[in-house]
C-alpha positions as CSV (number, residue, x, y, z in Angstrom):
1,M,-239.3,1.7,-56.4
2,A,-241.6,2.5,-53.4
3,P,-242.1,-0.3,-51.0
4,S,-245.5,-2.1,-51.2
5,K,-248.1,-1.7,-48.6
6,N,-247.6,-5.3,-47.5
7,A,-243.9,-4.8,-47.0
8,E,-244.7,-1.7,-44.9
9,R,-247.2,-3.6,-42.8
10,E,-244.8,-6.4,-42.2
11,A,-242.0,-4.0,-41.2
12,R,-244.4,-2.3,-38.8
13,E,-245.5,-5.6,-37.3
14,A,-241.9,-6.7,-36.9
15,R,-241.1,-3.5,-35.1
16,D,-244.1,-4.0,-32.8
17,R,-243.1,-7.6,-32.1
18,L,-239.5,-6.4,-31.2
19,R,-240.9,-3.7,-28.8
20,R,-243.2,-6.3,-27.1
21,Y,-240.2,-8.7,-26.8
22,N,-238.0,-6.1,-25.3
23,A,-240.8,-5.0,-22.9
24,R,-241.3,-8.6,-21.8
25,K,-237.5,-9.1,-21.4
26,S,-237.3,-5.9,-19.3
27,V,-240.2,-7.0,-17.0
28,H,-238.6,-10.5,-16.6
29,S,-235.2,-9.0,-15.8
30,H,-236.9,-6.7,-13.2
31,Q,-238.7,-9.7,-11.7
32,M,-235.5,-11.7,-11.4
33,R,-233.7,-8.8,-9.7
34,R,-236.6,-8.4,-7.3
35,R,-236.6,-12.1,-6.6
36,R,-232.9,-12.2,-5.9
37,M,-233.3,-9.2,-3.5
38,D,-236.2,-10.9,-1.7
39,N,-234.1,-14.0,-1.3
40,I,-231.2,-12.1,0.1
41,G,-233.5,-10.2,2.4
42,A,-235.0,-13.4,3.7
43,V,-231.5,-14.9,4.4
44,V,-230.3,-11.7,6.1
45,G,-233.5,-11.7,8.2
46,V,-232.9,-15.3,9.3
47,V,-229.3,-14.5,10.1
48,I,-230.3,-11.5,12.2
49,V,-232.9,-13.4,14.1
50,A,-230.5,-16.3,14.8
51,T,-227.8,-13.8,15.9
52,I,-230.2,-12.1,18.3
53,A,-231.3,-15.4,19.7
54,T,-227.7,-16.4,20.2
55,I,-226.8,-13.1,21.9
56,I,-229.7,-13.4,24.3
57,Q,-228.8,-17.0,25.2
58,V,-225.1,-16.1,25.7
59,F,-226.1,-13.1,27.8
60,Y,-228.5,-15.2,29.9
61,F,-226.1,-18.0,30.7
62,S,-223.0,-15.9,31.2
63,S,-224.9,-13.4,33.4
64,G,-226.7,-16.2,35.0
65,P,-230.2,-17.2,35.5
66,G,-231.5,-16.3,38.7
67,M,-230.6,-12.9,38.3
68,A,-233.5,-11.2,36.9
69,T,-235.5,-14.0,35.4
70,A,-234.8,-14.6,31.8
71,K,-235.4,-17.2,29.2
72,P,-235.6,-20.6,31.0
73,S,-233.7,-23.7,30.3
74,S,-234.3,-27.4,31.1
75,T,-230.9,-27.2,32.9
76,A,-231.5,-23.8,34.6
77,T,-228.3,-22.5,36.1
78,P,-228.6,-20.6,39.4
79,S,-226.5,-17.5,39.3
80,A,-226.1,-14.0,40.7
81,T,-225.2,-10.7,39.3
82,S,-221.8,-9.4,40.1
83,T,-218.8,-8.0,38.3
84,P,-215.8,-9.6,40.1
85,V,-212.2,-9.4,39.1
86,A,-211.8,-12.7,37.4
87,G,-210.2,-15.2,39.8
88,K,-210.1,-12.8,42.8
89,N,-212.1,-12.0,45.9
90,V,-213.7,-8.6,45.8
91,G,-214.5,-6.4,48.9
92,N,-214.6,-7.3,52.5
93,V,-215.2,-11.1,52.3
94,P,-216.1,-12.6,55.7
95,S,-213.3,-14.8,57.1
96,A,-213.5,-18.5,56.3
97,S,-212.7,-19.1,60.0
98,I,-216.2,-18.0,61.0
99,A,-217.6,-21.4,60.2
100,G,-215.1,-23.0,62.6
101,G,-214.7,-26.1,60.4
102,R,-217.8,-27.6,62.0
103,S,-221.5,-28.4,61.3
104,W,-224.1,-25.8,62.0
105,T,-227.8,-26.4,62.5
106,G,-230.7,-23.9,62.3
107,E,-234.1,-23.0,60.9
108,L,-235.0,-21.2,57.7
109,D,-238.6,-20.1,57.4
110,L,-240.0,-19.4,53.9
111,N,-243.3,-17.6,54.5
112,S,-245.0,-20.0,57.0
113,V,-242.9,-23.0,56.0
114,K,-240.3,-24.0,58.5
115,L,-237.2,-25.7,57.1
116,S,-234.7,-27.3,59.4
117,I,-231.2,-26.9,57.9
118,Q,-227.7,-28.1,58.4
119,L,-224.6,-26.2,57.2
120,D,-221.3,-27.8,56.5
121,G,-218.5,-25.6,57.7
122,K,-215.9,-28.2,57.1
123,A,-216.6,-29.1,53.4
124,A,-217.4,-25.4,52.5
125,P,-215.9,-23.1,55.1
126,Q,-215.9,-19.9,52.9
127,A,-219.5,-20.2,51.7
128,T,-220.7,-21.2,55.1
129,S,-218.9,-18.3,56.7
130,A,-220.3,-15.8,54.3
131,F,-223.8,-17.2,54.9
132,I,-223.5,-17.1,58.7
133,S,-222.0,-13.6,58.6
134,L,-224.9,-12.2,56.5
135,E,-227.4,-14.1,58.8
136,K,-225.8,-12.4,61.9
137,Q,-226.2,-9.0,60.2
138,G,-229.9,-9.6,59.6
139,F,-229.4,-9.4,55.8
140,Y,-231.5,-12.5,55.0
141,T,-234.5,-11.4,56.9
142,G,-234.2,-7.8,55.8
143,Q,-232.8,-6.5,52.5
144,G,-232.1,-9.9,51.1
145,S,-235.2,-11.7,52.2
146,T,-236.9,-12.2,48.8
147,C,-236.9,-15.5,47.0
148,H,-237.1,-14.1,43.5
149,R,-236.9,-17.3,41.4
150,L,-238.5,-20.7,41.2
151,T,-237.7,-23.3,38.5
152,T,-240.0,-26.2,37.8
153,S,-238.4,-27.9,34.7
154,A,-238.0,-31.7,34.5
155,T,-234.3,-31.6,35.6
156,A,-234.1,-28.4,37.6
157,K,-236.3,-27.8,40.6
158,L,-235.1,-25.1,42.9
159,I,-235.9,-21.8,44.6
160,Q,-233.3,-19.0,44.7
161,C,-233.1,-16.3,47.4
162,G,-230.9,-13.6,48.9
163,S,-230.3,-11.0,46.2
164,A,-229.7,-7.5,47.5
165,N,-232.4,-5.9,45.3
166,G,-234.9,-8.7,45.7
167,D,-235.0,-9.4,41.9
168,G,-231.7,-11.3,41.3
169,T,-229.6,-8.2,41.1
170,G,-227.5,-6.1,43.4
171,N,-224.6,-7.0,45.7
172,V,-223.6,-6.9,49.3
173,G,-220.2,-5.4,48.8
174,F,-218.2,-8.6,48.3
175,S,-217.9,-11.6,46.1
176,F,-215.7,-14.6,46.7
177,G,-214.3,-17.9,45.5
178,P,-213.1,-20.5,44.8
179,L,-215.8,-23.1,44.5
180,E,-216.1,-25.7,47.3
181,N,-217.7,-29.1,47.7
182,V,-219.0,-29.3,44.1
183,P,-220.8,-32.5,43.1
184,A,-218.7,-34.1,40.4
185,N,-221.7,-35.5,38.6
186,G,-223.7,-32.3,38.5
187,V,-226.5,-33.8,40.6
188,Y,-227.9,-31.8,43.5
189,P,-230.2,-34.0,45.6
190,A,-233.4,-32.7,47.0
191,G,-232.8,-30.4,49.9
192,T,-229.3,-29.2,48.7
193,I,-228.4,-25.7,49.8
194,A,-225.8,-24.2,47.4
195,M,-224.3,-20.8,46.4
196,A,-225.6,-19.2,43.2
197,R,-223.0,-17.4,41.1
198,G,-222.3,-15.8,37.8
199,A,-219.9,-17.0,35.1
200,D,-216.8,-16.5,37.2
201,P,-216.3,-18.9,40.2
202,Y,-215.4,-15.9,42.3
203,S,-218.8,-14.3,41.8
204,Q,-220.4,-16.1,44.8
205,S,-221.9,-13.6,47.2
206,S,-225.2,-13.6,49.0
207,Q,-227.5,-15.5,46.7
208,F,-228.2,-19.2,47.3
209,F,-230.6,-21.8,46.1
210,I,-232.4,-24.8,47.6
211,T,-233.4,-27.8,45.5
212,Y,-236.8,-29.2,46.3
213,A,-236.3,-32.3,44.2
214,D,-233.3,-34.0,42.7
215,T,-231.8,-31.5,40.2
216,T,-229.1,-31.9,37.6
217,L,-227.1,-28.8,36.6
218,D,-224.4,-28.4,33.9
219,A,-221.2,-29.6,35.5
220,S,-219.0,-28.3,32.6
221,T,-219.3,-24.7,33.9
222,G,-217.6,-25.7,37.2
223,G,-220.7,-26.4,39.2
224,Y,-222.0,-24.8,42.5
225,T,-220.7,-24.8,46.0
226,V,-222.8,-27.0,48.2
227,F,-222.7,-25.7,51.8
228,G,-225.7,-27.2,53.4
229,K,-229.0,-29.2,53.3
230,V,-232.6,-29.1,54.4
231,T,-233.2,-31.9,56.9
232,S,-236.9,-31.5,57.3
233,G,-239.9,-29.5,56.1
234,L,-239.2,-29.8,52.3
235,D,-242.5,-31.6,51.7
236,K,-244.4,-28.6,53.2
237,F,-242.4,-26.2,51.0
238,V,-243.4,-28.2,47.9
239,S,-247.1,-28.3,48.7
240,A,-247.3,-24.6,49.9
241,I,-245.0,-22.9,47.4
242,A,-243.5,-25.0,44.7
243,N,-246.7,-26.7,43.5
244,A,-248.3,-23.3,42.9
245,G,-245.8,-22.9,40.2
246,V,-244.2,-19.9,38.4
247,A,-245.8,-16.7,37.3
248,P,-245.0,-16.0,33.7
249,A,-243.0,-12.8,32.9
250,A,-244.9,-10.1,31.1
251,G,-245.5,-11.2,27.5
252,S,-244.4,-14.7,28.2
253,T,-246.3,-18.0,28.7
254,D,-243.4,-19.9,30.1
255,T,-244.1,-21.3,33.5
256,S,-240.9,-23.2,34.2
257,D,-238.6,-20.4,35.4
258,G,-239.5,-17.1,37.0
259,A,-241.0,-15.5,40.1
260,P,-243.0,-17.9,42.3
261,V,-246.8,-17.6,42.0
262,V,-246.8,-17.5,45.8
263,P,-244.6,-14.5,46.7
264,T,-241.9,-16.0,48.9
265,K,-239.7,-14.4,51.6
266,I,-237.4,-15.5,54.3
267,T,-239.4,-14.7,57.4
268,S,-237.0,-16.1,59.9
269,L,-233.4,-17.5,59.9
270,T,-231.3,-18.8,62.8
271,V,-228.1,-20.8,62.8
272,K,-226.0,-22.1,65.7
C-alpha cells in the first residue's frame, strides 16, 4: 500500500531536522576547534613574549649595563664590554707595581666641573695601576673621554666613563682581574670611584664609574673594584650634570638609565 501524504511529509520533515542538527553539530565542532587553536595561540604568544623578555634581561645583565645603554634596573650594574678568557688576564695588562702601593691624588674634570680625587694604590694596586697607565697615555682625555652613561634610579646613582668607542663598547687591548677592595655589603658611598666590568671578574679594563650619591649594587655577582674616591666637587657635578637627568633612548620613555642629557666628557685628568 502506498504511504499516505502525511507519512511522506513527516518523513521529509524528519530528514530536514536531521540535516539541520548535523549542520549545527558541524558548526559547533568547528567553533570548538577554532577556540582551542586560539587558546593555544594565545598561550604560545605569552610564552614567546616571556622568553624574549628573559633573553633580553639575561643579555643585558651578563653583558653589562654601561655598555651600550640597555633596559635599566633599579640596581643598575656598571659593566664594560669585553670577551676575556674566563679567569685570566688578556693582553698587555699594566704592571700592578705602577701604583707603588701608595695613595695618589689628582683632579678629574667633567666638562667644567672639577673633581678632586684620591686613588688607593694599596687597596687596589692593579686597578689603580691600569687607571694611571691609561691616564699617562692620554687615553682618558682622548679616545676614552666620553661619559656615556648616567643612572638616576632610587638605589643606583652613578656616571660611567672611559669606553674606547665612547658608547660603552670597545677595548684598549687588555682586560684584567681579580676583583680588589670590593664592599662586602654592596654599598658604594657617594664619591666612590670603581672599575666597571662584564660578567667575568677578569673583564675589568678602562671603564670606570663614579657614584654621586650612596649606591647599592648587587653583591651576589662579586661586586666591583673600588680604587678611589672623589674628595671634593661632587655637589657641583650633581647640580651641573646629574640633576639634568637622562636622555631616553630612541623609542623609550625611561629616564633612569642612559646617556646624560648634558653630554659629558673628561676634559682634564691629572694624578700624582
